[in-house]
N, C-alpha and C positions, 0 to 999 in steps of 0.2 A: 810872804817871800821874804828870803833872807837874802842882805847886802853881799854884795860878791866884793865893791871894792871899798877900802878905807882910806882916809887920810892918815898922813903921818903919825899925827896926834893920837889917835887912835890907837894905831900899831902899837906906839910906845906904850899906852895903858895897858895892852894885850898883852905885849911882852913883859911887862913890868921895867922896863929900859927908858932910858931919856929920848926926847926927839933925834938930838944929835948923833945917838946910837944908831938910831934909822935913817938918818940921812949916810952916816958911815958905812953901814950896811948894803944901803944902794952903792955907794962908791965902790963897795969891796967886790958888788955883784951877787951878795949873796939876795939882795931882794932888787926885782924888777919895778922902778918907778914907771909909771905911766901918765904923762903931762896930759891933761883934757884940755887947759888953757894954762896962759901967762901964770894965773894965779891959783891954780888946782890941780896938786899932782896926788895921785891915789895907788894904792897896791894890792895887788889879788888876794883874796884870803885864803884860797889854796898855799900860795907861794908862802905866806905869813903863817900857816898851822904846819908847814912841812919844816920851816926853819925852827918855830915854836920847840918841836919835837926833838930837835939837833941841841936846842940850847938846854932845856930841861933835864 
């Protein structure tokens, strides 16, 4: 089974950008952050793949 949600660091590696860029994307509404707890925020892989297609 493949993971559906990824942490900011994993998304940054996948897209080849910095973690700061990932958080900026979230602020700009390009990615939707899903808060699981006070210390865990994840992003949906389908949304990440859609953004990757736009960036690439």
